[in-house]
Structure formats: C-alpha cells, structure tokens
N, CA, C and O of each residue as an XYZ file, in Angstrom:
660
protein
N      31.126    -29.247     33.544
C      30.914    -30.276     32.536
C      31.323    -29.699     31.185
O      30.883    -28.616     30.797
N      32.158    -30.430     30.490
C      32.621    -30.030     29.167
C      31.903    -30.886     28.119
O      31.915    -32.115     28.199
N      31.287    -30.238     27.149
C      30.657    -30.950     26.045
C      31.587    -30.811     24.852
O      31.914    -29.698     24.439
N      32.012    -31.937     24.299
C      32.974    -31.888     23.195
C      32.741    -33.035     22.236
O      32.143    -34.057     22.573
N      33.237    -32.827     21.027
C      33.161    -33.869     20.015
C      34.145    -34.975     20.383
O      35.244    -34.700     20.866
N      33.751    -36.223     20.155
C      34.664    -37.321     20.471
C      35.858    -37.277     19.526
O      35.789    -36.708     18.436
N      36.939    -37.883     19.961
C      38.173    -37.904     19.188
C      38.370    -39.265     18.521
O      37.812    -40.271     18.959
N      39.149    -39.280     17.488
C      39.378    -40.482     16.683
C      39.804    -41.688     17.529
O      39.342    -42.803     17.285
N      40.670    -41.479     18.508
C      41.236    -42.591     19.279
C      40.358    -43.041     20.461
O      40.802    -43.852     21.273
N      39.139    -42.534     20.568
C      38.314    -42.819     21.748
C      37.283    -43.931     21.534
O      36.199    -43.894     22.116
N      37.613    -44.895     20.721
C      36.661    -45.974     20.442
C      36.329    -46.798     21.691
O      35.180    -47.205     21.861
N      37.281    -47.047     22.545
C      37.005    -47.831     23.758
C      36.039    -47.081     24.674
O      35.151    -47.681     25.280
N      36.221    -45.768     24.769
C      35.314    -44.962     25.592
C      33.925    -44.902     24.957
O      32.914    -44.938     25.660
N      33.879    -44.810     23.634
C      32.603    -44.805     22.924
C      31.864    -46.119     23.186
O      30.676    -46.111     23.507
N      32.556    -47.231     23.052
C      31.944    -48.535     23.300
C      31.429    -48.612     24.738
O      30.307    -49.059     24.974
N      32.240    -48.180     25.687
C      31.861    -48.244     27.099
C      30.579    -47.459     27.386
O      29.676    -47.966     28.052
N      30.498    -46.230     26.886
C      29.310    -45.427     27.186
C      28.095    -45.926     26.415
O      26.975    -45.873     26.923
N      28.303    -46.404     25.206
C      27.177    -46.933     24.431
C      26.591    -48.163     25.111
O      25.371    -48.296     25.199
N      27.439    -49.059     25.589
C      26.944    -50.252     26.286
C      26.247    -49.872     27.591
O      25.229    -50.462     27.951
N      26.792    -48.894     28.289
C      26.169    -48.423     29.528
C      24.784    -47.836     29.237
O      23.829    -48.089     29.971
N      24.687    -47.058     28.168
C      23.408    -46.449     27.797
C      22.379    -47.512     27.431
O      21.230    -47.442     27.867
N      22.787    -48.497     26.633
C      21.863    -49.551     26.217
C      21.420    -50.410     27.397
O      20.278    -50.867     27.432
N      22.303    -50.634     28.355
C      21.935    -51.399     29.547
C      20.973    -50.598     30.427
O      20.038    -51.155     31.002
N      21.207    -49.296     30.525
C      20.384    -48.441     31.378
C      19.004    -48.176     30.779
O      18.009    -48.168     31.503
N      18.937    -47.962     29.484
C      17.687    -47.541     28.839
C      17.438    -48.353     27.557
O      17.503    -47.802     26.458
N      17.159    -49.633     27.689
C      17.045    -50.493     26.508
C      15.920    -50.108     25.551
O      15.987    -50.442     24.368
N      14.893    -49.418     26.031
C      13.787    -49.046     25.146
C      13.950    -47.646     24.560
O      13.024    -47.114     23.947
N      15.115    -47.058     24.747
C      15.339    -45.703     24.231
C      16.126    -45.686     22.929
O      16.309    -44.624     22.333
N      16.590    -46.833     22.482
C      17.475    -46.867     21.327
C      16.970    -47.836     20.262
O      16.198    -48.752     20.545
N      17.419    -47.615     19.052
C      17.019    -48.456     17.933
C      17.774    -49.758     17.848
O      17.413    -50.629     17.056
N      18.819    -49.913     18.649
C      19.569    -51.169     18.679
C      19.557    -51.715     20.100
O      19.149    -51.036     21.042
N      20.007    -52.942     20.231
C      19.983    -53.594     21.543
C      21.389    -53.726     22.114
O      22.385    -53.595     21.402
N      21.441    -53.986     23.403
C      22.712    -54.217     24.072
C      23.426    -55.417     23.448
O      24.633    -55.358     23.212
N      22.709    -56.486     23.182
C      23.324    -57.681     22.594
C      23.935    -57.367     21.230
O      25.034    -57.829     20.923
N      23.235    -56.589     20.416
C      23.769    -56.215     19.104
C      25.057    -55.401     19.258
O      26.038    -55.648     18.556
N      25.053    -54.444     20.166
C      26.236    -53.604     20.363
C      27.402    -54.410     20.928
O      28.548    -54.193     20.534
N      27.128    -55.329     21.840
C      28.193    -56.158     22.411
C      28.826    -57.053     21.347
O      29.997    -57.416     21.460
N      28.066    -57.406     20.323
C      28.561    -58.293     19.270
C      29.455    -57.578     18.255
O      30.156    -58.233     17.483
N      29.437    -56.250     18.247
C      30.287    -55.517     17.302
C      31.758    -55.784     17.598
O      32.180    -55.693     18.750
N      32.542    -56.113     16.578
C      33.984    -56.310     16.806
C      34.658    -54.977     17.134
O      34.133    -53.907     16.826
N      35.808    -55.063     17.752
C      36.546    -53.862     18.157
C      36.823    -52.905     17.027
O      36.761    -51.691     17.217
N      37.132    -53.431     15.837
C      37.445    -52.531     14.732
C      36.214    -51.753     14.260
O      36.352    -50.683     13.668
N      35.022    -52.274     14.513
C      33.807    -51.536     14.165
C      33.694    -50.279     15.025
O      33.287    -49.224     14.540
N      34.058    -50.397     16.305
C      34.052    -49.236     17.200
C      35.132    -48.245     16.772
O      34.925    -47.033     16.827
N      36.290    -48.766     16.344
C      37.373    -47.898     15.862
C      36.914    -47.085     14.663
O      37.147    -45.878     14.597
N      36.260    -47.748     13.714
C      35.780    -47.068     12.506
C      34.713    -46.030     12.850
O      34.709    -44.929     12.299
N      33.808    -46.386     13.766
C      32.742    -45.455     14.135
C      33.320    -44.218     14.802
O      32.942    -43.099     14.456
N      34.221    -44.397     15.743
C      34.823    -43.244     16.424
C      35.577    -42.368     15.441
O      35.461    -41.143     15.485
N      36.341    -42.976     14.564
C      37.116    -42.211     13.587
C      36.188    -41.447     12.650
O      36.431    -40.278     12.352
N      35.131    -42.099     12.187
C      34.189    -41.452     11.276
C      33.509    -40.268     11.954
O      33.422    -39.182     11.381
N      33.032    -40.479     13.164
C      32.301    -39.420     13.848
C      33.204    -38.287     14.317
O      32.730    -37.173     14.541
N      34.477    -38.550     14.466
C      35.412    -37.500     14.870
C      35.812    -36.606     13.702
O      36.122    -35.430     13.891
N      35.803    -37.170     12.483
C      36.304    -36.430     11.316
C      35.248    -36.038     10.300
O      35.499    -35.179      9.454
N      34.092    -36.638     10.362
C      33.089    -36.464      9.318
C      32.484    -35.065      9.310
O      32.328    -34.433     10.355
N      32.152    -34.601      8.129
C      31.420    -33.340      7.983
C      29.918    -33.599      8.023
O      29.137    -32.656      8.152
N      29.497    -34.862      7.915
C      28.073    -35.166      7.849
C      27.528    -35.849      9.099
O      26.320    -36.057      9.210
N      28.408    -36.201     10.043
C      27.953    -36.790     11.303
C      28.931    -36.444     12.414
O      30.123    -36.258     12.171
N      28.418    -36.361     13.630
C      29.253    -36.021     14.778
C      28.657    -36.601     16.047
O      27.437    -36.679     16.190
N      29.525    -37.011     16.974
C      29.080    -37.486     18.290
C      29.771    -36.629     19.347
O      30.959    -36.321     19.248
N      29.001    -36.261     20.348
C      29.488    -35.420     21.423
C      29.441    -36.187     22.739
O      28.551    -37.007     22.967
N      30.412    -35.906     23.594
C      30.464    -36.500     24.927
C      30.385    -35.390     25.960
O      30.915    -34.296     25.764
N      29.719    -35.692     27.055
C      29.699    -34.803     28.219
C      30.743    -35.356     29.179
O      30.598    -36.466     29.690
N      31.791    -34.584     29.420
C      32.943    -35.077     30.174
C      33.240    -34.171     31.367
O      33.172    -32.945     31.281
N      33.567    -34.817     32.469
C      34.013    -34.076     33.655
C      35.071    -34.917     34.355
O      34.864    -36.099     34.629
N      36.207    -34.288     34.639
C      37.321    -34.970     35.299
C      37.689    -36.285     34.615
O      37.985    -37.283     35.272
N      37.663    -36.264     33.286
C      38.065    -37.426     32.513
C      37.010    -38.506     32.365
O      37.254    -39.511     31.697
N      35.845    -38.327     32.970
C      34.781    -39.335     32.885
C      33.653    -38.823     31.995
O      33.284    -37.650     32.062
N      33.108    -39.707     31.163
C      31.980    -39.358     30.306
C      30.671    -39.628     31.052
O      30.467    -40.701     31.621
N      29.793    -38.623     31.030
C      28.502    -38.725     31.704
C      27.320    -38.668     30.742
O      26.168    -38.703     31.173
N      27.592    -38.583     29.460
C      26.507    -38.539     28.497
C      27.042    -38.439     27.089
O      28.227    -38.193     26.865
N      26.131    -38.637     26.137
C      26.504    -38.546     24.728
C      25.277    -38.178     23.919
O      24.140    -38.364     24.354
N      25.528    -37.658     22.749
C      24.492    -37.395     21.752
C      25.194    -37.296     20.407
O      26.356    -36.899     20.328
N      24.482    -37.659     19.359
C      25.063    -37.601     18.024
C      24.053    -36.982     17.064
O      22.851    -36.934     17.326
N      24.586    -36.516     15.954
C      23.734    -35.977     14.908
C      24.299    -36.340     13.557
O      25.507    -36.514     13.401
N      23.416    -36.453     12.579
C      23.876    -36.686     11.209
C      22.928    -36.004     10.234
O      21.724    -35.899     10.469
N      23.508    -35.546      9.140
C      22.712    -34.961      8.068
C      21.955    -36.077      7.365
O      22.524    -37.135      7.091
N      20.688    -35.854      7.072
C      19.875    -36.846      6.391
C      19.950    -36.571      4.894
O      19.405    -35.568      4.435
N      20.613    -37.436      4.117
C      20.795    -37.168      2.686
C      19.489    -36.952      1.918
O      19.428    -36.120      1.012
N      18.441    -37.706      2.285
C      17.165    -37.601      1.573
C      16.361    -36.381      1.978
O      15.356    -36.064      1.341
N      16.788    -35.690      3.031
C      16.073    -34.514      3.530
C      17.072    -33.371      3.696
O      17.496    -33.082      4.815
N      17.451    -32.720      2.602
C      18.434    -31.637      2.697
C      18.027    -30.597      3.751
O      16.868    -30.195      3.844
N      19.015    -30.184      4.532
C      18.767    -29.186      5.564
C      18.253    -29.755      6.871
O      17.876    -29.002      7.769
N      18.232    -31.091      6.991
C      17.719    -31.719      8.210
C      18.796    -32.572      8.864
O      19.478    -33.355      8.204
N      18.935    -32.405     10.173
C      19.849    -33.215     10.979
C      19.014    -34.091     11.896
O      18.036    -33.639     12.491
N      19.413    -35.345     11.999
C      18.774    -36.299     12.908
C      19.597    -36.362     14.184
O      20.794    -36.642     14.124
N      18.988    -36.110     15.333
C      19.640    -36.263     16.628
C      19.401    -37.701     17.080
O      18.261    -38.162     17.116
N      20.479    -38.408     17.426
C      20.398    -39.818     17.824
C      21.315    -40.087     19.010
O      22.130    -39.248     19.393
N      21.162    -41.266     19.575
C      22.071    -41.774     20.621
C      22.169    -40.863     21.842
O      23.209    -40.818     22.498
N      21.111    -40.149     22.146
C      21.101    -39.246     23.299
C      20.977    -40.061     24.578
O      20.072    -40.883     24.722
N      21.902    -39.820     25.506
C      21.844    -40.508     26.794
C      22.620    -39.709     27.819
O      23.677    -39.154     27.518
N      22.089    -39.652     29.038
C      22.756    -39.009     30.169
C      22.792    -40.004     31.323
O      21.799    -40.665     31.625
N      23.939    -40.096     31.950
C      24.104    -40.960     33.114
C      23.034    -40.613     34.153
O      22.799    -39.435     34.421
N      22.379    -41.629     34.745
C      21.334    -41.340     35.738
C      21.798    -40.410     36.861
O      21.001    -39.627     37.379
N      23.066    -40.485     37.240
C      23.584    -39.623     38.307
C      23.621    -38.155     37.913
O      23.730    -37.291     38.783
N      23.533    -37.855     36.619
C      23.609    -36.474     36.133
C      22.320    -35.971     35.498
O      22.271    -34.841     35.014
N      21.292    -36.783     35.494
C      20.028    -36.336     34.917
C      19.454    -35.192     35.751
O      19.537    -35.197     36.980
N      18.882    -34.230     35.073
C      18.306    -33.073     35.754
C      19.321    -31.998     36.092
O      18.980    -31.006     36.737
N      20.572    -32.181     35.664
C      21.632    -31.219     36.005
C      21.999    -30.297     34.846
O      22.903    -29.471     34.974
N      21.308    -30.431     33.722
C      21.611    -29.602     32.563
C      22.483    -30.277     31.519
O      22.719    -29.701     30.457
N      22.962    -31.469     31.789
C      23.821    -32.186     30.842
C      23.045    -32.497     29.563
O      23.563    -32.307     28.462
N      21.820    -32.969     29.701
C      21.011    -33.287     28.531
C      20.789    -32.071     27.650
O      20.925    -32.148     26.429
N      20.450    -30.957     28.263
C      20.254    -29.716     27.507
C      21.527    -29.325     26.776
O      21.483    -28.940     25.608
N      22.655    -29.424     27.456
C      23.934    -29.054     26.842
C      24.267    -29.968     25.657
O      24.789    -29.500     24.646
N      23.973    -31.246     25.774
C      24.222    -32.175     24.667
C      23.311    -31.864     23.478
O      23.766    -31.854     22.334
N      22.040    -31.615     23.743
C      21.118    -31.252     22.660
C      21.620    -29.996     21.956
O      21.649    -29.941     20.726
N      22.011    -28.999     22.725
C      22.465    -27.741     22.130
C      23.756    -27.915     21.338
O      23.973    -27.208     20.354
N      24.614    -28.844     21.750
C      25.833    -29.112     20.979
C      25.474    -29.652     19.597
O      26.068    -29.247     18.598
N      24.508    -30.563     19.538
C      24.080    -31.102     18.247
C      23.399    -30.006     17.422
O      23.619    -29.919     16.214
N      22.582    -29.179     18.056
C      21.908    -28.088     17.343
C      22.932    -27.116     16.768
O      22.804    -26.702     15.615
N      23.938    -26.749     17.540
C      24.967    -25.829     17.034
C      25.760    -26.457     15.892
O      26.102    -25.779     14.924
N      26.048    -27.736     16.003
C      26.721    -28.444     14.912
C      25.842    -28.409     13.666
O      26.340    -28.195     12.562
N      24.531    -28.620     13.838
C      23.586    -28.579     12.707
C      23.580    -27.191     12.064
O      23.599    -27.070     10.840
N      23.553    -26.158     12.886
C      23.580    -24.791     12.341
C      24.850    -24.560     11.534
O      24.818    -23.884     10.506
N      25.952    -25.110     11.985
C      27.219    -24.977     11.268
C      27.210    -25.665      9.917
O      28.087    -25.424      9.087
N      26.228    -26.518      9.693
C      26.068    -27.196      8.412
C      24.868    -26.640      7.654
O      24.367    -27.268      6.721
N      24.411    -25.456      8.060
C      23.287    -24.750      7.420
C      21.979    -25.526      7.470
O      21.127    -25.362      6.596
N      21.815    -26.367      8.481
C      20.560    -27.106      8.635
C      19.440    -26.148      9.021
O      19.662    -25.148      9.703
N      18.262    -26.469      8.581
C      17.074    -25.674      8.879
C      16.233    -26.291      9.989
O      15.363    -25.640     10.567
N      16.513    -27.570     10.277
C      15.758    -28.248     11.322
C      16.576    -29.396     11.897
O      17.470    -29.940     11.248
N      16.239    -29.749     13.138
C      16.782    -30.939     13.794
C      15.579    -31.772     14.204
O      14.604    -31.250     14.745
N      15.655    -33.053     13.946
C      14.558    -33.938     14.323
C      15.103    -35.134     15.089
O      16.295    -35.437     15.039
N      14.205    -35.800     15.795
C      14.575    -36.991     16.563
C      13.343    -37.851     16.751
O      12.209    -37.379     16.659
N      13.587    -39.112     17.013
C      12.532    -40.053     17.369
C      12.697    -40.394     18.842
O      13.808    -40.670     19.296
N      11.606    -40.376     19.585
C      11.646    -40.705     21.008
C      10.476    -41.638     21.316
O       9.371    -41.462     20.802
N      10.735    -42.623     22.154
C       9.695    -43.566     22.541
C       8.543    -42.807     23.207
O       8.762    -41.982     24.095
N       7.333    -43.094     22.774
C       6.146    -42.388     23.255
C       6.061    -42.413     24.778
O       5.653    -41.425     25.389
N       6.439    -43.523     25.394
C       6.322    -43.670     26.849
C       7.462    -43.007     27.627
O       7.427    -42.996     28.858
N       8.466    -42.457     26.950
C       9.616    -41.860     27.635
C       9.332    -40.386     27.948
O       9.840    -39.484     27.282
N       8.520    -40.171     28.961
C       8.074    -38.811     29.295
C       9.226    -37.908     29.726
O       9.199    -36.710     29.446
N      10.230    -38.449     30.396
C      11.375    -37.648     30.834
C      12.148    -37.101     29.629
O      12.502    -35.922     29.608
N      12.410    -37.938     28.638
C      13.118    -37.491     27.443
C      12.257    -36.519     26.637
O      12.758    -35.502     26.157
N      10.968    -36.822     26.486
C      10.083    -35.923     25.752
C      10.038    -34.545     26.408
O      10.000    -33.532     25.709
N      10.043    -34.493     27.726
C      10.031    -33.202     28.438
C      11.332    -32.434     28.177
O      11.297    -31.222     27.965
N      12.469    -33.122     28.190
C      13.747    -32.476     27.877
C      13.697    -31.876     26.476
O      14.065    -30.717     26.278
N      13.248    -32.657     25.514
C      13.211    -32.171     24.138
C      12.245    -30.996     23.989
O      12.531    -30.053     23.252
N      11.126    -31.043     24.671
C      10.179    -29.920     24.615
C      10.813    -28.660     25.213
O      10.660    -27.567     24.667
N      11.521    -28.816     26.330
C      12.199    -27.655     26.959
C      13.262    -27.062     26.041
O      13.565    -25.872     26.135
N      13.825    -27.872     25.163
C      14.883    -27.387     24.278
C      14.353    -27.024     22.890
O      15.128    -26.901     21.941
N      13.042    -26.853     22.773
C      12.471    -26.308     21.550
C      11.912    -27.295     20.549
O      11.523    -26.893     19.452
N      11.859    -28.563     20.884
C      11.296    -29.560     19.970
C       9.788    -29.666     20.180
O       9.290    -29.514     21.296
N       9.080    -29.927     19.101
C       7.634    -30.130     19.160
C       7.300    -31.499     18.586
O       7.881    -31.936     17.593
N       6.350    -32.164     19.236
C       5.896    -33.461     18.734
C       5.135    -33.272     17.432
O       4.436    -32.278     17.237
N       5.288    -34.248     16.545
C       4.526    -34.273     15.308
C       3.489    -35.387     15.424
O       3.376    -36.036     16.464
N       2.750    -35.597     14.367
C       1.763    -36.675     14.319
C       2.391    -37.992     13.870
O       1.741    -39.037     13.910
N       3.656    -37.943     13.442
C       4.308    -39.143     12.904
C       4.761    -40.072     14.020
O       5.444    -39.655     14.956
N       4.374    -41.327     13.907
C       4.809    -42.367     14.841
C       5.273    -43.569     14.023
O       4.873    -43.763     12.875
N       6.120    -44.356     14.645
C       6.592    -45.590     14.014
C       7.049    -46.540     15.115
O       7.306    -46.108     16.239
N       7.153    -47.833     14.801
C       7.638    -48.793     15.795
C       9.117    -48.561     16.104
O       9.883    -48.157     15.229
N       9.507    -48.816     17.331
C      10.910    -48.757     17.728
C      11.623    -49.951     17.096
O      11.204    -51.087     17.317
N      12.692    -49.734     16.313
C      13.344    -50.859     15.623
C      13.800    -51.990     16.552
O      13.724    -53.160     16.175
N      14.265    -51.663     17.745
C      14.751    -52.707     18.652
C      13.634    -53.435     19.394
O      13.865    -54.501     19.964
N      12.422    -52.869     19.392
C      11.274    -53.500     20.042
C      10.004    -52.960     19.390
O       9.423    -51.993     19.881
N       9.567    -53.573     18.289
C       8.416    -53.067     17.527
C       7.104    -52.985     18.311
O       6.134    -52.406     17.824
N       7.062    -53.554     19.510
C       5.851    -53.418     20.341
C       5.710    -51.992     20.858
O       4.616    -51.569     21.231
N       6.828    -51.241     20.880
C       6.820    -49.863     21.369
C       6.743    -48.887     20.204
O       7.285    -49.143     19.129
N       6.071    -47.779     20.425
C       5.962    -46.738     19.408
C       6.878    -45.574     19.760
O       7.108    -45.272     20.930
N       7.385    -44.940     18.736
C       8.154    -43.708     18.932
C       7.527    -42.613     18.085
O       6.933    -42.870     17.037
N       7.677    -41.375     18.571
C       7.093    -40.217     17.912
C       8.225    -39.327     17.400
O       9.281    -39.227     18.025
N       7.994    -38.688     16.263
C       8.956    -37.759     15.692
C       8.767    -36.403     16.353
O       7.646    -35.904     16.447
N       9.870    -35.802     16.815
C       9.868    -34.450     17.360
C      10.797    -33.610     16.486
O      11.824    -34.095     16.011
N      10.427    -32.350     16.279
C      11.158    -31.481     15.355
C      11.418    -30.128     16.016
O      10.575    -29.590     16.735
N      12.609    -29.598     15.750
C      12.959    -28.234     16.159
C      13.383    -27.472     14.897
O      14.366    -27.821     14.244
N      12.638    -26.454     14.583
C      12.995    -25.600     13.443
C      14.088    -24.644     13.897
O      14.021    -24.100     15.000
N      15.097    -24.437     13.051
C      16.202    -23.545     13.376
C      16.018    -22.217     12.661
O      15.651    -22.174     11.487
N      16.274    -21.146     13.376
C      16.112    -19.803     12.779
C      17.323    -19.436     11.958
O      17.371    -18.350     11.381
C-alpha cells in the first residue's frame, strides 16, 4: 500500500472516494452524501488542485494497484498556530484492520511536523469506537471537549489531540 499526496488532476478520484466514504460512514463526517453529490465538477477540481499544491492543507490517498483504499487530510488552523486538524479520514471496509488507517494518520502527522506543528487534533463521533481506538493506538488522547456533529447535531463528537515532540 502506497500512501501519497493526491495530485492536481485527480479530482474525479477524489470525488469518487469522498462519495464512497460518505455513503459508507454517514455519521463520521461533518458533511452529508447529498451535499457532496451536489458539488459541481469544478468544485472538485479546485479542491484537488488546492490540496495538491497548498502549503497549509494536504490530502493523502492510500493506493494499491491504481485503486484508492482510503484517504485522510490535514490543514493548519489559522487561529491556533502550530496546530493541524486531521479531517476526512476513511478506510475502505475491505482494508480496515490492515494498517492503512495507521499509515494515513502518520502521513498527516509527518506533514504536520514538516510545517513545524506542535500538535495534531481531530474530532471523532463519540459512538465511533473503532475510529477512537485507531486514534488512541496512534497517540491521540481524548479531551473533555465535545460538540455536535455538523451533519447530524443529534450526535456528539469528542476532540482528540496528539502532541508532537
């Protein structure tokens, strides 16, 4: 499995995996499948280009034999210097438990270190025990901070943080 940053011209692949992730795990993301499906094609083009070239945000794909099996992204939080937010984490169900999730998390962490970040944080739905366990195994700790999930305010999400040495 190769973990790599997405390329500028991969907007169709980005759209495909994002829609697959939202369909598979609708309560794991801040947006909905319907919202993502409504985005025009040029919005996906702009997102892929931005994430491929930006110094402040990046998206990584887990690829094997030309197929994407997962993704994760990170961005610097302007209001919190030295902090990167990990977002859009998803692994294909066929590859869960195989180390793909860990590799994607570590790709975002290494990208954060390259930007002199001191911490990486993420929000995860309180009921998503599988994701919380992955994040704990990769050095994240739960905080006391909770907030409603933007795509479904009936669900709560908790902030998890990993301090970088």
